[in-house]
Each structure stands twice: as C-alpha cells, then as structure tokens.
PAMAR-859364 format. One record per residue (C-alpha): residue number from 1; residue in three letters; y, x, z. Coordinates in steps of 0.02 Angstrom, whole numbers, plus 50000, padded with zeros to 5 digits. Each point is the difference from the previous one (the first is absolute). Layout:
<rs>
+------+------+-------+-------+-------+
: resi : resn :    c2 :    c1 :    c3 :
+------+------+-------+-------+-------+
:  NUM :  Ala :     Y :     X :     Z :
...
+------+------+-------+-------+-------+
</rs>
This chain:
<rs>
+------+------+-------+-------+-------+
: resi : resn :    c2 :    c1 :    c3 :
+------+------+-------+-------+-------+
:    1 :  Met : 54202 : 55418 : 55779 :
:    2 :  Lys : 50147 : 50097 : 49928 :
:    3 :  Pro : 50113 : 49882 : 49899 :
:    4 :  Thr : 50081 : 50136 : 49895 :
:    5 :  Leu : 49832 : 50074 : 49952 :
:    6 :  Leu : 49929 : 49830 : 49958 :
:    7 :  Leu : 50154 : 49959 : 49896 :
:    8 :  Ser : 49981 : 50159 : 49898 :
:    9 :  Met : 49815 : 49965 : 49972 :
:   10 :  Val : 50036 : 49822 : 49945 :
:   11 :  Lys : 50132 : 50064 : 49880 :
:   12 :  His : 49876 : 50122 : 49925 :
:   13 :  Glu : 49865 : 49867 : 49982 :
:   14 :  Leu : 50124 : 49881 : 49921 :
:   15 :  Gln : 50046 : 50129 : 49869 :
:   16 :  Leu : 49816 : 50021 : 49957 :
:   17 :  Leu : 49969 : 49813 : 49988 :
:   18 :  Leu : 50156 : 49959 : 49901 :
:   19 :  Arg : 49947 : 50126 : 49868 :
:   20 :  Ser : 49837 : 49906 : 49979 :
:   21 :  Lys : 49978 : 49902 : 49839 :
:   22 :  Trp : 49903 : 49872 : 50099 :
:   23 :  Leu : 50158 : 49935 : 50082 :
:   24 :  Leu : 50091 : 49984 : 49834 :
:   25 :  Asn : 49852 : 49905 : 49927 :
:   26 :  Phe : 49994 : 49884 : 50151 :
:   27 :  Met : 50186 : 49965 : 49987 :
:   28 :  Ile : 49984 : 49954 : 49816 :
:   29 :  Leu : 49847 : 49894 : 50039 :
:   30 :  Phe : 50089 : 49902 : 50137 :
:   31 :  Leu : 50152 : 49969 : 49891 :
:   32 :  Phe : 49893 : 49946 : 49853 :
:   33 :  Leu : 49896 : 49882 : 50107 :
:   34 :  Ser : 50152 : 49920 : 50080 :
:   35 :  Val : 50080 : 49964 : 49830 :
:   36 :  Leu : 49835 : 49942 : 49925 :
:   37 :  Leu : 49960 : 49882 : 50143 :
:   38 :  Tyr : 50176 : 49929 : 50000 :
:   39 :  Phe : 49987 : 49950 : 49818 :
:   40 :  Tyr : 49825 : 49936 : 50032 :
:   41 :  Gly : 50067 : 49891 : 50140 :
:   42 :  Leu : 50140 : 49941 : 49886 :
:   43 :  Gln : 49876 : 49951 : 49866 :
:   44 :  Ser : 49882 : 49917 : 50124 :
:   45 :  Ile : 50142 : 49892 : 50068 :
:   46 :  Lys : 50045 : 49942 : 49826 :
:   47 :  Ser : 49820 : 49965 : 49948 :
:   48 :  Asp : 49936 : 49930 : 50166 :
:   49 :  Pro : 50142 : 49918 : 50098 :
:   50 :  Val : 49965 : 49903 : 50159 :
:   51 :  Glu : 49992 : 49814 : 49961 :
:   52 :  Thr : 50011 : 49858 : 50124 :
:   53 :  Thr : 49931 : 49829 : 49956 :
:   54 :  Tyr : 49991 : 49850 : 50116 :
:   55 :  Gly : 50040 : 50112 : 50145 :
:   56 :  Leu : 49848 : 50112 : 49968 :
:   57 :  Glu : 50035 : 50180 : 49956 :
:   58 :  Ser : 49913 : 50086 : 49855 :
:   59 :  Val : 49898 : 49847 : 49951 :
:   60 :  Asn : 49959 : 49955 : 49822 :
:   61 :  Thr : 50116 : 49865 : 49933 :
:   62 :  Asn : 49852 : 49910 : 49918 :
:   63 :  Ile : 49946 : 49913 : 50162 :
:   64 :  Glu : 49876 : 49858 : 49978 :
:   65 :  Thr : 50085 : 49851 : 50085 :
:   66 :  Met : 49879 : 49865 : 49937 :
:   67 :  Asn : 50147 : 49908 : 49920 :
:   68 :  Val : 50083 : 49983 : 50170 :
:   69 :  Asn : 50183 : 50047 : 50014 :
:   70 :  Pro : 50012 : 50136 : 50136 :
:   71 :  Glu : 50174 : 49936 : 50043 :
:   72 :  Trp : 49920 : 49847 : 50079 :
:   73 :  Tyr : 49943 : 50116 : 50139 :
:   74 :  Gly : 50167 : 50088 : 50018 :
:   75 :  Leu : 49950 : 50150 : 49893 :
:   76 :  Lys : 50150 : 50024 : 49889 :
:   77 :  Glu : 49992 : 50128 : 49863 :
:   78 :  Ile : 50110 : 50152 : 50031 :
:   79 :  Lys : 50081 : 50055 : 49840 :
:   80 :  Lys : 49989 : 50184 : 49967 :
:   81 :  Glu : 50173 : 50077 : 49997 :
:   82 :  Val : 50039 : 50134 : 49876 :
:   83 :  Ser : 50014 : 50163 : 50094 :
:   84 :  Ser : 50152 : 50105 : 49973 :
:   85 :  Ser : 49986 : 50179 : 49940 :
:   86 :  Glu : 50047 : 50060 : 50174 :
:   87 :  Glu : 49857 : 49902 : 50080 :
:   88 :  Val : 49878 : 50067 : 49870 :
:   89 :  Asn : 50055 : 50178 : 50033 :
:   90 :  Gln : 49985 : 49974 : 50188 :
:   91 :  Ser : 49824 : 49929 : 49982 :
:   92 :  Ala : 49949 : 50141 : 49884 :
:   93 :  Tyr : 50067 : 50127 : 50124 :
:   94 :  Asn : 49905 : 49919 : 50144 :
:   95 :  Arg : 49838 : 49999 : 49901 :
:   96 :  Ser : 50021 : 50181 : 49946 :
:   97 :  Ile : 50035 : 50057 : 50179 :
:   98 :  Ala : 49845 : 49908 : 50061 :
:   99 :  Met : 49895 : 50086 : 49867 :
:  100 :  Leu : 50079 : 50169 : 50040 :
:  101 :  Ile : 49958 : 49979 : 50185 :
:  102 :  Asn : 49817 : 49969 : 49957 :
:  103 :  Leu : 50003 : 50146 : 49880 :
:  104 :  Ser : 50077 : 50114 : 50132 :
:  105 :  Leu : 49860 : 49956 : 50122 :
:  106 :  Trp : 49881 : 50075 : 49872 :
:  107 :  Leu : 50099 : 50142 : 49922 :
:  108 :  Ile : 50101 : 50077 : 50143 :
:  109 :  Pro : 49849 : 50043 : 50110 :
:  110 :  Ile : 49905 : 50095 : 49865 :
:  111 :  Ile : 50159 : 50090 : 49942 :
:  112 :  Cys : 50037 : 50059 : 50177 :
:  113 :  Leu : 49820 : 50051 : 50032 :
:  114 :  Ile : 49982 : 50103 : 49841 :
:  115 :  Leu : 50172 : 50082 : 50009 :
:  116 :  Gly : 49991 : 50040 : 50186 :
:  117 :  Ala : 49821 : 50062 : 50001 :
:  118 :  Asn : 50031 : 50112 : 49848 :
:  119 :  Ser : 50151 : 50075 : 50087 :
:  120 :  Ile : 49891 : 50069 : 50141 :
:  121 :  Ile : 49851 : 50043 : 49890 :
:  122 :  Ala : 50113 : 50096 : 49881 :
:  123 :  Asp : 50058 : 50107 : 50147 :
:  124 :  Lys : 49818 : 50037 : 50044 :
:  125 :  Glu : 49951 : 50046 : 49822 :
:  126 :  Ser : 50154 : 50105 : 49963 :
:  127 :  Gly : 49996 : 50096 : 50164 :
:  128 :  Arg : 50165 : 49933 : 50066 :
:  129 :  Phe : 49912 : 49925 : 50149 :
:  130 :  Ser : 49918 : 50167 : 50044 :
:  131 :  Leu : 50173 : 50079 : 49992 :
:  132 :  Phe : 50069 : 49862 : 50111 :
:  133 :  Lys : 49871 : 50040 : 50135 :
:  134 :  Thr : 50070 : 50177 : 50015 :
:  135 :  Tyr : 50167 : 49930 : 50059 :
:  136 :  Gln : 50038 : 49948 : 50179 :
:  137 :  Val : 50014 : 49818 : 49953 :
:  138 :  Ser : 49898 : 49856 : 50071 :
:  139 :  Tyr : 49891 : 49889 : 49895 :
:  140 :  Trp : 50108 : 49853 : 50054 :
:  141 :  His : 50146 : 50076 : 49905 :
:  142 :  Tyr : 49894 : 50016 : 49845 :
:  143 :  Met : 49931 : 49822 : 50004 :
:  144 :  Cys : 50166 : 49919 : 50048 :
:  145 :  Ser : 50089 : 50093 : 49860 :
:  146 :  Lys : 49869 : 49938 : 49876 :
:  147 :  Phe : 50016 : 49822 : 50064 :
:  148 :  Val : 50190 : 49992 : 50003 :
:  149 :  Ser : 50020 : 50082 : 49829 :
:  150 :  Leu : 49871 : 49884 : 49921 :
:  151 :  Val : 50083 : 49845 : 50073 :
:  152 :  Leu : 50175 : 50054 : 49948 :
:  153 :  Ser : 49948 : 50047 : 49823 :
:  154 :  Leu : 49914 : 49832 : 49973 :
:  155 :  Phe : 50150 : 49911 : 50075 :
:  156 :  Val : 50108 : 50087 : 49871 :
:  157 :  Val : 49884 : 49950 : 49858 :
:  158 :  Met : 49991 : 49820 : 50059 :
:  159 :  Gly : 50188 : 49991 : 50029 :
:  160 :  Ile : 50041 : 50066 : 49827 :
:  161 :  Ser : 49875 : 49891 : 49907 :
:  162 :  Tyr : 50018 : 49834 : 50091 :
:  163 :  Gly : 50183 : 50033 : 50042 :
:  164 :  Ser : 50036 : 50024 : 49816 :
:  165 :  Phe : 49909 : 49837 : 49963 :
:  166 :  Gly : 50108 : 49905 : 50125 :
:  167 :  Leu : 50159 : 50086 : 49939 :
:  168 :  Ile : 49963 : 49955 : 49819 :
:  169 :  Leu : 49973 : 49818 : 50047 :
:  170 :  Ser : 50165 : 49998 : 50094 :
:  171 :  Leu : 50096 : 50081 : 49857 :
:  172 :  Ile : 49936 : 49877 : 49870 :
:  173 :  Gly : 50043 : 49853 : 50114 :
:  174 :  Lys : 49823 : 49944 : 50044 :
:  175 :  Ser : 49996 : 49914 : 50169 :
:  176 :  Phe : 49866 : 50042 : 50127 :
:  177 :  Glu : 49970 : 49971 : 50184 :
:  178 :  Gly : 50036 : 50154 : 50104 :
:  179 :  Ser : 49885 : 49953 : 50145 :
:  180 :  Ile : 49847 : 50001 : 49888 :
:  181 :  Tyr : 50051 : 50169 : 49930 :
:  182 :  Leu : 50019 : 50071 : 50177 :
:  183 :  Val : 49826 : 49938 : 50049 :
:  184 :  Phe : 49930 : 50080 : 49843 :
:  185 :  Met : 50082 : 50168 : 50039 :
:  186 :  Ala : 49943 : 49990 : 50182 :
:  187 :  Val : 49820 : 49971 : 49945 :
:  188 :  Asn : 50006 : 50154 : 49889 :
:  189 :  Met : 50078 : 50109 : 50135 :
:  190 :  Leu : 49871 : 49947 : 50130 :
:  191 :  Leu : 49858 : 50036 : 49880 :
:  192 :  Ile : 50070 : 50171 : 49959 :
:  193 :  Val : 50017 : 50048 : 50184 :
:  194 :  Val : 49825 : 49943 : 50048 :
:  195 :  Phe : 49904 : 50072 : 49853 :
:  196 :  Ser : 50096 : 50163 : 49999 :
:  197 :  Ala : 49928 : 50028 : 50173 :
:  198 :  Ala : 49826 : 49950 : 49939 :
:  199 :  Ala : 50019 : 50126 : 49859 :
:  200 :  Leu : 50018 : 50140 : 50129 :
:  201 :  Phe : 49831 : 49956 : 50073 :
:  202 :  Ile : 49916 : 50004 : 49829 :
:  203 :  Gly : 50085 : 50165 : 49959 :
:  204 :  Ala : 49943 : 50073 : 50167 :
:  205 :  Val : 49815 : 49958 : 49973 :
:  206 :  Ser : 49993 : 50042 : 49814 :
:  207 :  Lys : 49966 : 50174 : 49931 :
:  208 :  Thr : 50024 : 49969 : 49814 :
:  209 :  Arg : 50108 : 49885 : 49894 :
:  210 :  Met : 49848 : 49905 : 49936 :
:  211 :  Gln : 49940 : 49971 : 50177 :
:  212 :  Gly : 50172 : 49941 : 50052 :
:  213 :  Leu : 50009 : 49881 : 49851 :
:  214 :  Ser : 49829 : 49929 : 50044 :
:  215 :  Phe : 50048 : 49972 : 50182 :
:  216 :  Ala : 50166 : 49922 : 49947 :
:  217 :  Leu : 49918 : 49877 : 49881 :
:  218 :  Phe : 49866 : 49956 : 50128 :
:  219 :  Phe : 50127 : 49969 : 50139 :
:  220 :  Trp : 50114 : 49903 : 49882 :
:  221 :  Ser : 49859 : 49885 : 49942 :
:  222 :  Ile : 49950 : 49966 : 50181 :
:  223 :  Val : 50172 : 49952 : 50067 :
:  224 :  Val : 50061 : 49908 : 49845 :
:  225 :  Phe : 49846 : 49907 : 49939 :
:  226 :  Val : 49851 : 50009 : 50118 :
:  227 :  Tyr : 50086 : 49976 : 50168 :
:  228 :  Glu : 50048 : 49818 : 49977 :
:  229 :  Phe : 49819 : 49953 : 49964 :
:  230 :  Val : 49947 : 50095 : 50156 :
:  231 :  Ile : 50129 : 49903 : 50102 :
:  232 :  Phe : 49936 : 49829 : 49949 :
:  233 :  Ser : 49820 : 50055 : 50025 :
:  234 :  Ile : 50038 : 50053 : 50178 :
:  235 :  Val : 50109 : 49850 : 50041 :
:  236 :  Asp : 49857 : 49881 : 49956 :
:  237 :  Trp : 49901 : 50069 : 50146 :
:  238 :  Ile : 50142 : 49984 : 50126 :
:  239 :  Pro : 50014 : 49843 : 50110 :
:  240 :  Tyr : 50131 : 49877 : 49941 :
:  241 :  Ser : 50108 : 50019 : 50156 :
:  242 :  Met : 50017 : 50188 : 49964 :
:  243 :  Lys : 50004 : 49990 : 49811 :
:  244 :  Leu : 50188 : 50000 : 49967 :
:  245 :  Gly : 50040 : 50138 : 50125 :
:  246 :  Ser : 49858 : 50108 : 49934 :
:  247 :  Leu : 50056 : 49971 : 49821 :
:  248 :  Phe : 50176 : 50053 : 50044 :
:  249 :  Ser : 49936 : 50159 : 50084 :
:  250 :  Leu : 49890 : 50043 : 49850 :
:  251 :  Ile : 50147 : 49974 : 49882 :
:  252 :  Leu : 50107 : 50122 : 50101 :
:  253 :  Leu : 49866 : 50134 : 49983 :
:  254 :  Asn : 50028 : 50005 : 49812 :
:  255 :  Pro : 50183 : 50032 : 49951 :
:  256 :  Val : 49974 : 49925 : 49827 :
:  257 :  Glu : 49948 : 49832 : 50074 :
:  258 :  Ser : 50130 : 50002 : 50139 :
:  259 :  Ile : 50142 : 50042 : 49880 :
:  260 :  Arg : 49938 : 49865 : 49881 :
:  261 :  Val : 50002 : 49868 : 50138 :
:  262 :  Trp : 50170 : 50060 : 50061 :
:  263 :  Ser : 50076 : 49991 : 49825 :
:  264 :  Ile : 49932 : 49824 : 49973 :
:  265 :  Ser : 50080 : 49943 : 50163 :
:  266 :  Lys : 50166 : 50080 : 49953 :
:  267 :  Leu : 49997 : 49908 : 49834 :
:  268 :  Asn : 49975 : 49835 : 50096 :
:  269 :  Ala : 49833 : 49969 : 49915 :
:  270 :  Glu : 49888 : 49983 : 50153 :
:  271 :  Tyr : 49931 : 49839 : 49927 :
:  272 :  Val : 49881 : 50105 : 49893 :
:  273 :  Phe : 49898 : 50037 : 50156 :
:  274 :  Gly : 49962 : 49816 : 50025 :
:  275 :  Pro : 50023 : 49885 : 50150 :
:  276 :  Glu : 49872 : 50095 : 50106 :
:  277 :  Tyr : 50114 : 50153 : 50007 :
:  278 :  Leu : 50164 : 49920 : 50050 :
:  279 :  Met : 50002 : 50121 : 50147 :
:  280 :  Ile : 50050 : 50136 : 49876 :
:  281 :  Glu : 50158 : 49902 : 49962 :
:  282 :  Lys : 50032 : 49984 : 50187 :
:  283 :  Trp : 49976 : 50189 : 50023 :
:  284 :  Ala : 50119 : 50032 : 49856 :
:  285 :  Asp : 50134 : 49886 : 50076 :
:  286 :  Asn : 49997 : 50081 : 50172 :
:  287 :  Gly : 49992 : 50178 : 49931 :
:  288 :  Met : 49825 : 50036 : 50064 :
:  289 :  Leu : 49932 : 50033 : 49826 :
:  290 :  Thr : 50135 : 50129 : 49958 :
:  291 :  Gly : 49983 : 50085 : 50169 :
:  292 :  Ala : 49811 : 50010 : 49986 :
:  293 :  Leu : 50012 : 50068 : 49823 :
:  294 :  Phe : 50118 : 50141 : 50045 :
:  295 :  Leu : 49906 : 50042 : 50159 :
:  296 :  Ser : 49836 : 50012 : 49905 :
:  297 :  Ile : 50080 : 50109 : 49866 :
:  298 :  Ile : 50073 : 50119 : 50130 :
:  299 :  Ile : 49831 : 50016 : 50087 :
:  300 :  Leu : 49910 : 50029 : 49834 :
:  301 :  Leu : 50128 : 50132 : 49950 :
:  302 :  Phe : 49982 : 50096 : 50162 :
:  303 :  Leu : 49809 : 49993 : 49997 :
:  304 :  Thr : 49990 : 50050 : 49818 :
:  305 :  Ile : 50121 : 50147 : 50009 :
:  306 :  Ala : 49924 : 50061 : 50164 :
:  307 :  Ser : 49821 : 49992 : 49935 :
:  308 :  Ser : 50051 : 50082 : 49836 :
:  309 :  Thr : 50084 : 50143 : 50092 :
:  310 :  Tyr : 49849 : 50023 : 50113 :
:  311 :  Leu : 49876 : 50002 : 49855 :
:  312 :  Leu : 50106 : 50121 : 49899 :
:  313 :  Lys : 50013 : 50118 : 50148 :
:  314 :  Lys : 49816 : 49987 : 50046 :
:  315 :  Arg : 49934 : 50029 : 49825 :
:  316 :  Gly : 50121 : 50143 : 49973 :
:  317 :  Val : 49985 : 49998 : 49811 :
+------+------+-------+-------+-------+
</rs>
C-alpha cells in the first residue's frame, strides 16, 4: 500500500464528507443533546435527590415501625444534608453523561452506517467508482480511504460538539469529573471506528441508496436491540459451568454490548450486573476486559474491511 497515494485519497474523501450537510446537522444535534441532557440532569437532581433514612438508601421516609423506635435497634436516622451548588452540578453532570453514553450506543451506530454506506453508494450511482476502476489503484486503497475519512470526519464532529459542551462548562465554572468525560469520549470513538467499518460492508453489498438504508436499519436493529435477547436465549441452554465464559464470548461478538460492559466497568458500576457476574469486575481489575475488547474490535475491523473489499471487487459494480 502506497502511503502517499492513500493520504491523497483520504484528503479527497475528507473534503467530500466535510461539505456534507449531514455532518453539520449531526454536530448541531450532538451539541443540542448534550446541553439538553445536562439541564435535564440538573433538574432531576433537584426534584429527585438521593435520600438516606435509617441507613437505607432511597427508602420512603414514611416507614411503618409499629410504634417502635428504630433507635432501639441501633438504626439512627441520618439527617439529609443540604447539598451545595457544586455537588448538585457534579451530580447533574454525572447523570447527563450516563444518559449521553446510553444515547450514543443508539445514535452513533446508525449515523455511521447511513453516512458511510451512502458514501460508497453515491460513488456507484454517480459513476465515480467506475472512473476509479480505470486507475491503477487497488481496492484496498479505496476502502481504507473511505474508512479513514469517515472516522476522522466523525471525530471532528464529535470533538467540536462535545468539546464545546465541556469548554462551556469549564468557562462558566461548572465542576465536572474528567475521568467520566474521558470514558464518554472513548465510548463514542470506539463506536465510530467499529461502525464505520460496518458501513463499508453495507455500501459494498448495496446497489441503491434505498437498499443501503434498509440494510443499515436492519443491521442496526439487530446489534442494538435484538442481539441482547438472543444472548440470554442462548445462555439459558448452556450448562452452568460454561455459562459465564460463553456469555463473555457472545458479548465480545457484538461491539455495542462489549463497549457497554466496558464503559460500565470504567465507571465503577459493575454492581449493576449483580453478584453472579463479579468475574466481570475481576476481569476489569486485571485488564483482561480491556484487552479482550480491543482485540475483538481489531479482529472485527480486519474481517469487515477485508470482506467489504472482496465483495466490492467481486461484484464489480
């Protein structure tokens, strides 16, 4: 592969993508959602704060004690302290980031699939791909240039929108935890990389924009919504001794699920999995979870780009 040729092709593809109104609309959408969810988190903290009564978290204060003083049993009431404005802002920020992570797991895949698939289909319909085949350039150059340009353009959009959100919070003096923000950005970047490669496959097998849109929506619905139900249906039939290892392998096959599990572990919220899945916390502590995630993503990227290149070359459309 010729680096200078690939660099010039990536530059050309970037120019085409950055002119697209889709990217501008996505950037405005991300910025709007981040601001909206931050103020939603701020309002939810004020209207539904966490209360602690008699050592029990989030329990109604109107506990029926049958006229027995709970302090007789050592259960002393914990007075709720008035949270400072800094603590409220921090809690609102944490809630908004958690909601944005969940939203990214839904939005980023379909955005990448539609934008990337349309990039290849547009070349087929306009005749640019037929012109490309007359040059002495391999199909690998074409697919890699599409992949790199799509990833970089979406990185730019994400950086501008969410970067502006973080910058605004810093300028107005709102405190937030940087580690949570880094996990959030890492989740978005991983999703962009994985589904930009998947978009190449959809673009390679599709002949028209409508067909590409149908394939994109079908694939998106499978990996985002249907796959988790398939996992638990399969796991029920697996012997108990092999259940956890099989579940972990099935999660790694779907980047949405693996990135979701990885982000939860990085946010120190493994307790949501329950006591039966404490091994996930152990894998996160020894680095096995992160290593398995990145290894699975690298394998999926190679297989997807290779198969997309092969199909595009074989079909010759």
